[in-house]
ZALO-460798 format. One line per field, with one value per residue (C-alpha): chain; residue number from 1; x, y, z; residue in three letters. Coordinates in Angstrom, 1 decimal, padded with zeros to 4 digits. Layout:
// residues N
ch <- A / ... $
i <- NUM / ... $
px <- X / ... $
py <- Y / ... $
pz <- Z / ... $
aa <- Ala / ... $
***
This chain:
// residues 253
ch <- A / A / A / A / A / A / A / A / A / A / A / A / A / A / A / A / A / A / A / A / A / A / A / A / A / A / A / A / A / A / A / A / A / A / A / A / A / A / A / A / A / A / A / A / A / A / A / A / A / A / A / A / A / A / A / A / A / A / A / A / A / A / A / A / A / A / A / A / A / A / A / A / A / A / A / A / A / A / A / A / A / A / A / A / A / A / A / A / A / A / A / A / A / A / A / A / A / A / A / A / A / A / A / A / A / A / A / A / A / A / A / A / A / A / A / A / A / A / A / A / A / A / A / A / A / A / A / A / A / A / A / A / A / A / A / A / A / A / A / A / A / A / A / A / A / A / A / A / A / A / A / A / A / A / A / A / A / A / A / A / A / A / A / A / A / A / A / A / A / A / A / A / A / A / A / A / A / A / A / A / A / A / A / A / A / A / A / A / A / A / A / A / A / A / A / A / A / A / A / A / A / A / A / A / A / A / A / A / A / A / A / A / A / A / A / A / A / A / A / A / A / A / A / A / A / A / A / A / A / A / A / A / A / A / A / A / A / A / A / A / A / A / A / A / A / A / A / A / A / A / A / A / A $
i <- 1 / 2 / 3 / 4 / 5 / 6 / 7 / 8 / 9 / 10 / 11 / 12 / 13 / 14 / 15 / 16 / 17 / 18 / 19 / 20 / 21 / 22 / 23 / 24 / 25 / 26 / 27 / 28 / 29 / 30 / 31 / 32 / 33 / 34 / 35 / 36 / 37 / 38 / 39 / 40 / 41 / 42 / 43 / 44 / 45 / 46 / 47 / 48 / 49 / 50 / 51 / 52 / 53 / 54 / 55 / 56 / 57 / 58 / 59 / 60 / 61 / 62 / 63 / 64 / 65 / 66 / 67 / 68 / 69 / 70 / 71 / 72 / 73 / 74 / 75 / 76 / 77 / 78 / 79 / 80 / 81 / 82 / 83 / 84 / 85 / 86 / 87 / 88 / 89 / 90 / 91 / 92 / 93 / 94 / 95 / 96 / 97 / 98 / 99 / 100 / 101 / 102 / 103 / 104 / 105 / 106 / 107 / 108 / 109 / 110 / 111 / 112 / 113 / 114 / 115 / 116 / 117 / 118 / 119 / 120 / 121 / 122 / 123 / 124 / 125 / 126 / 127 / 128 / 129 / 130 / 131 / 132 / 133 / 134 / 135 / 136 / 137 / 138 / 139 / 140 / 141 / 142 / 143 / 144 / 145 / 146 / 147 / 148 / 149 / 150 / 151 / 152 / 153 / 154 / 155 / 156 / 157 / 158 / 159 / 160 / 161 / 162 / 163 / 164 / 165 / 166 / 167 / 168 / 169 / 170 / 171 / 172 / 173 / 174 / 175 / 176 / 177 / 178 / 179 / 180 / 181 / 182 / 183 / 184 / 185 / 186 / 187 / 188 / 189 / 190 / 191 / 192 / 193 / 194 / 195 / 196 / 197 / 198 / 199 / 200 / 201 / 202 / 203 / 204 / 205 / 206 / 207 / 208 / 209 / 210 / 211 / 212 / 213 / 214 / 215 / 216 / 217 / 218 / 219 / 220 / 221 / 222 / 223 / 224 / 225 / 226 / 227 / 228 / 229 / 230 / 231 / 232 / 233 / 234 / 235 / 236 / 237 / 238 / 239 / 240 / 241 / 242 / 243 / 244 / 245 / 246 / 247 / 248 / 249 / 250 / 251 / 252 / 253 $
px <- 000.0 / 001.4 / 001.0 / 001.7 / 002.2 / 001.3 / 003.2 / 001.7 / 001.3 / -002.3 / -004.0 / -005.6 / -009.4 / -009.4 / -011.1 / -011.2 / -007.4 / -006.6 / -009.0 / -007.4 / -004.0 / -005.4 / -006.7 / -003.4 / -001.6 / -003.8 / -003.1 / 000.6 / 000.3 / -001.2 / -000.9 / -003.9 / -003.8 / -002.9 / -002.4 / -002.7 / -001.9 / -004.1 / -007.0 / -005.7 / -008.7 / -008.8 / -005.8 / -006.3 / -008.2 / -009.4 / -011.5 / -013.5 / -013.8 / -017.5 / -018.0 / -015.7 / -016.8 / -019.1 / -020.8 / -019.2 / -022.1 / -021.2 / -019.8 / -016.2 / -016.4 / -018.5 / -015.9 / -013.1 / -014.9 / -015.3 / -011.5 / -010.5 / -012.4 / -011.2 / -008.3 / -008.3 / -007.8 / -006.9 / -006.4 / -008.2 / -011.1 / -013.0 / -016.2 / -019.4 / -021.9 / -024.7 / -023.4 / -019.8 / -016.6 / -014.2 / -010.8 / -011.8 / -009.5 / -011.3 / -010.6 / -012.7 / -013.0 / -015.5 / -017.9 / -018.0 / -016.5 / -014.8 / -013.8 / -013.8 / -011.7 / -012.2 / -008.9 / -008.5 / -005.8 / -006.3 / -003.4 / -003.4 / -006.0 / -007.7 / -009.2 / -011.2 / -012.8 / -013.0 / -014.6 / -012.4 / -013.2 / -013.8 / -012.4 / -009.5 / -010.3 / -008.9 / -010.0 / -009.7 / -009.3 / -008.2 / -006.5 / -004.6 / -005.4 / -004.9 / -004.7 / -005.7 / -004.0 / -003.7 / -000.7 / -000.5 / -001.7 / 001.9 / 003.0 / 000.7 / 002.3 / -000.6 / -002.9 / -000.6 / -000.2 / -004.0 / -004.3 / -001.8 / -003.7 / -006.8 / -004.9 / -003.2 / -000.3 / -000.1 / -000.4 / -001.6 / -000.7 / -002.0 / -000.2 / 000.6 / 003.7 / 005.5 / 009.1 / 010.3 / 009.4 / 010.5 / 013.1 / 010.5 / 008.3 / 011.3 / 012.1 / 008.5 / 007.3 / 010.2 / 009.6 / 005.9 / 007.0 / 009.7 / 007.8 / 004.7 / 006.4 / 004.0 / 004.5 / 004.1 / 002.9 / 003.3 / 002.2 / 003.1 / 002.4 / 004.8 / 004.5 / 003.2 / 000.1 / -000.6 / 000.7 / 003.5 / 006.1 / 005.9 / 009.0 / 007.4 / 009.6 / 006.9 / 008.0 / 007.2 / 008.7 / 009.1 / 008.1 / 011.9 / 012.1 / 013.9 / 013.1 / 011.8 / 011.1 / 011.4 / 010.6 / 012.4 / 010.8 / 009.1 / 006.0 / 006.6 / 005.0 / 006.5 / 005.6 / 006.5 / 005.2 / 004.2 / 004.1 / 002.3 / 004.4 / 007.2 / 005.1 / 004.7 / 008.3 / 009.4 / 006.9 / 007.9 / 011.6 / 011.4 / 008.1 / 007.8 / 004.1 / 003.7 / 005.7 / 003.5 / 002.5 / -001.1 / -002.1 / 000.0 / -001.5 / -005.1 / -006.0 / -004.9 / -007.8 $
py <- 000.0 / 003.4 / 005.9 / 009.6 / 011.9 / 015.5 / 017.7 / 021.2 / 024.5 / 025.3 / 028.7 / 029.2 / 029.0 / 029.4 / 026.3 / 027.6 / 028.2 / 024.8 / 022.9 / 024.6 / 023.3 / 019.8 / 019.9 / 021.1 / 018.4 / 015.6 / 016.7 / 016.0 / 012.4 / 009.1 / 007.5 / 005.4 / 006.9 / 010.4 / 011.4 / 015.0 / 016.7 / 017.2 / 019.6 / 020.2 / 022.3 / 024.7 / 024.3 / 024.9 / 028.2 / 028.0 / 031.2 / 030.1 / 026.3 / 026.3 / 028.5 / 026.3 / 022.9 / 020.8 / 017.4 / 014.7 / 015.0 / 018.6 / 020.6 / 020.1 / 016.3 / 016.4 / 018.5 / 016.2 / 013.2 / 014.9 / 015.8 / 012.3 / 010.5 / 006.8 / 007.3 / 007.3 / 010.6 / 010.7 / 013.2 / 014.9 / 017.3 / 019.6 / 017.7 / 018.9 / 016.3 / 016.5 / 019.8 / 018.6 / 019.1 / 016.3 / 016.1 / 013.4 / 011.4 / 010.3 / 007.9 / 008.8 / 008.5 / 009.5 / 006.9 / 008.7 / 008.1 / 004.7 / 005.1 / 007.8 / 007.9 / 010.6 / 011.5 / 009.6 / 011.6 / 015.4 / 017.7 / 021.0 / 023.5 / 020.8 / 019.5 / 022.8 / 022.6 / 019.0 / 015.8 / 012.7 / 009.7 / 006.4 / 003.6 / 002.8 / 002.3 / -000.1 / 000.1 / -002.7 / -001.0 / -002.6 / -005.5 / -003.2 / -002.9 / 000.6 / 001.7 / 005.4 / 007.8 / 011.5 / 013.6 / 013.3 / 009.7 / 009.0 / 009.2 / 006.3 / 003.0 / 001.0 / 002.4 / 001.3 / -002.2 / -002.4 / -001.4 / -004.1 / -006.7 / -005.6 / -006.4 / -003.2 / -003.6 / 000.2 / 003.1 / 006.4 / 009.4 / 012.8 / 015.5 / 019.0 / 018.2 / 021.5 / 022.2 / 022.2 / 018.5 / 017.5 / 015.1 / 013.2 / 012.9 / 011.5 / 008.9 / 007.9 / 007.2 / 004.8 / 003.2 / 002.6 / 000.9 / -001.2 / -002.4 / -003.3 / -004.4 / -002.1 / 000.5 / 004.0 / 006.9 / 010.1 / 013.4 / 016.5 / 020.1 / 022.9 / 026.7 / 028.5 / 029.6 / 031.7 / 029.1 / 027.1 / 026.7 / 023.4 / 021.7 / 018.9 / 015.9 / 013.8 / 010.3 / 006.8 / 004.1 / 000.4 / -002.4 / -002.9 / 000.8 / 002.0 / 005.5 / 005.0 / 008.7 / 011.8 / 015.5 / 018.5 / 021.7 / 022.8 / 021.7 / 018.4 / 015.4 / 012.0 / 008.8 / 005.2 / 001.7 / -000.4 / -004.1 / -006.0 / -009.0 / -007.1 / -006.9 / -010.7 / -011.3 / -009.1 / -010.7 / -014.2 / -013.5 / -011.9 / -013.1 / -010.5 / -010.3 / -014.1 / -013.7 / -011.2 / -012.4 / -011.5 / -013.2 / -010.5 / -007.6 / -008.4 / -004.7 / -004.4 / -006.7 $
pz <- 000.0 / -000.9 / 001.9 / 002.3 / 005.3 / 004.6 / 007.0 / 006.8 / 008.5 / 009.7 / 009.3 / 012.7 / 012.4 / 008.6 / 007.2 / 003.6 / 003.5 / 005.1 / 002.8 / -000.2 / 001.1 / 001.5 / -002.1 / -003.4 / -001.4 / -002.7 / -006.3 / -005.6 / -004.7 / -005.9 / -002.5 / -001.4 / 002.1 / 003.0 / 006.7 / 007.9 / 011.2 / 014.3 / 013.8 / 010.3 / 009.2 / 012.2 / 014.5 / 018.2 / 017.9 / 021.5 / 021.7 / 018.6 / 019.1 / 019.5 / 016.4 / 014.3 / 015.5 / 013.3 / 013.5 / 011.4 / 009.1 / 008.5 / 005.5 / 006.3 / 006.3 / 003.1 / 001.4 / 002.6 / 001.3 / -002.1 / -002.1 / -001.1 / -003.9 / -003.9 / -001.6 / 002.2 / 004.0 / 007.7 / 010.4 / 013.3 / 013.1 / 015.5 / 016.2 / 017.9 / 019.2 / 021.8 / 023.1 / 023.5 / 021.6 / 020.6 / 019.0 / 016.6 / 014.3 / 011.1 / 008.3 / 005.3 / 001.6 / -001.1 / 000.3 / 003.7 / 007.1 / 007.5 / 011.2 / 013.9 / 017.1 / 019.8 / 021.5 / 024.8 / 026.4 / 026.6 / 027.3 / 029.2 / 028.0 / 025.9 / 029.2 / 029.6 / 026.1 / 025.0 / 026.2 / 026.1 / 024.1 / 025.9 / 023.7 / 021.4 / 017.7 / 015.1 / 011.5 / 008.9 / 005.5 / 002.2 / 003.9 / 006.4 / 010.1 / 011.4 / 015.0 / 015.5 / 017.9 / 018.4 / 019.6 / 023.5 / 023.2 / 022.1 / 025.7 / 026.8 / 025.6 / 027.1 / 024.4 / 021.6 / 023.2 / 023.4 / 019.7 / 018.8 / 020.7 / 018.8 / 015.6 / 014.5 / 012.0 / 011.3 / 013.7 / 012.4 / 014.6 / 013.9 / 015.9 / 017.0 / 019.0 / 020.0 / 019.2 / 022.8 / 023.0 / 019.5 / 020.7 / 022.7 / 019.6 / 017.6 / 020.2 / 021.1 / 017.5 / 017.0 / 020.4 / 019.6 / 016.3 / 017.9 / 021.0 / 019.0 / 015.8 / 013.8 / 011.1 / 012.4 / 010.2 / 012.3 / 010.9 / 012.9 / 012.0 / 011.3 / 011.8 / 014.9 / 016.6 / 019.7 / 022.0 / 020.4 / 017.6 / 015.8 / 014.3 / 012.2 / 012.1 / 010.6 / 009.8 / 008.5 / 010.7 / 009.9 / 012.4 / 013.0 / 014.0 / 010.8 / 009.6 / 006.1 / 005.5 / 007.7 / 007.3 / 008.7 / 009.9 / 006.7 / 004.9 / 003.3 / 001.7 / 002.6 / 000.7 / 001.1 / 000.3 / 003.3 / 003.1 / 005.8 / 005.1 / 006.8 / 010.0 / 009.9 / 009.2 / 012.1 / 014.5 / 013.5 / 013.7 / 017.2 / 018.7 / 021.5 / 021.3 / 021.8 / 025.1 / 026.8 / 030.3 / 029.8 / 033.1 / 034.9 / 033.0 / 032.7 / 033.0 / 029.3 / 028.2 $
aa <- Unk / Unk / Unk / Unk / Unk / Unk / Unk / Unk / Unk / Unk / Unk / Unk / Unk / Unk / Unk / Unk / Unk / Unk / Unk / Unk / Unk / Unk / Unk / Unk / Unk / Unk / Unk / Unk / Unk / Unk / Unk / Unk / Unk / Unk / Unk / Unk / Unk / Unk / Unk / Unk / Unk / Unk / Unk / Unk / Unk / Unk / Unk / Unk / Unk / Unk / Unk / Unk / Unk / Unk / Unk / Unk / Unk / Unk / Unk / Unk / Unk / Unk / Unk / Unk / Unk / Unk / Unk / Unk / Unk / Unk / Unk / Unk / Unk / Unk / Unk / Unk / Unk / Unk / Unk / Unk / Unk / Unk / Unk / Unk / Unk / Unk / Unk / Unk / Unk / Unk / Unk / Unk / Unk / Unk / Unk / Unk / Unk / Unk / Unk / Unk / Unk / Unk / Unk / Unk / Unk / Unk / Unk / Unk / Unk / Unk / Unk / Unk / Unk / Unk / Unk / Unk / Unk / Unk / Unk / Unk / Unk / Unk / Unk / Unk / Unk / Unk / Unk / Unk / Unk / Unk / Unk / Unk / Unk / Unk / Unk / Unk / Unk / Unk / Unk / Unk / Unk / Unk / Unk / Unk / Unk / Unk / Unk / Unk / Unk / Unk / Unk / Unk / Unk / Unk / Unk / Unk / Unk / Unk / Unk / Unk / Unk / Unk / Unk / Unk / Unk / Unk / Unk / Unk / Unk / Unk / Unk / Unk / Unk / Unk / Unk / Unk / Unk / Unk / Unk / Unk / Unk / Unk / Unk / Unk / Unk / Unk / Unk / Unk / Unk / Unk / Unk / Unk / Unk / Unk / Unk / Unk / Unk / Unk / Unk / Unk / Unk / Unk / Unk / Unk / Unk / Unk / Unk / Unk / Unk / Unk / Unk / Unk / Unk / Unk / Unk / Unk / Unk / Unk / Unk / Unk / Unk / Unk / Unk / Unk / Unk / Unk / Unk / Unk / Unk / Unk / Unk / Unk / Unk / Unk / Unk / Unk / Unk / Unk / Unk / Unk / Unk / Unk / Unk / Unk / Unk / Unk / Unk / Unk / Unk / Unk / Unk / Unk / Unk $
***
């Protein structure tokens, strides 16, 4: 499967500008799946969150589905539902939403505005099994182990990791790949907003922890072929997952 990671700057609160950038990005790649950063149509425009939020049946998702066509588009959006706001990771295509995951672990000011999700999400798409995660989730290895036990072979991480913690991001995306023997597609934003500077560093990591592609601090489009046979080869060659003492860690189940 050919995949792409679209590292981009985000115009704060400007859906029109961000959607135009998404459209231009999609014209540049023939990848089957394209991953965008966290809240890639709005950014963290905290004063205007309620104004900008939409239900997943709203205009923004309809536009993204049209832009996606036959490919799969992934990333997090600002969702409103039943009077609450969620930071929601979506997998979608021209046929509509394939899967949606509400961010489980909220960081800092997010806790004042968003409701957390309540379950991990794994999506089976075109023969690939994706585990979905968002930014701060990266610091919670138990989530990724749970996604692996649910069948994940590829982790998709949509993020706005700030520059001051960039080294942590670089280390943790490789760690999640190595310890779970999964591919990791990690898309981080660049640029700045009212709160942070973002240094990018988006990457595609193999199940052995090799960096297949990595971006710097500017807008970039990474592409790679991922082969699930590599996941199986790595897991057979070093059967870590078979040796988990599940009876000692029943709280993962």
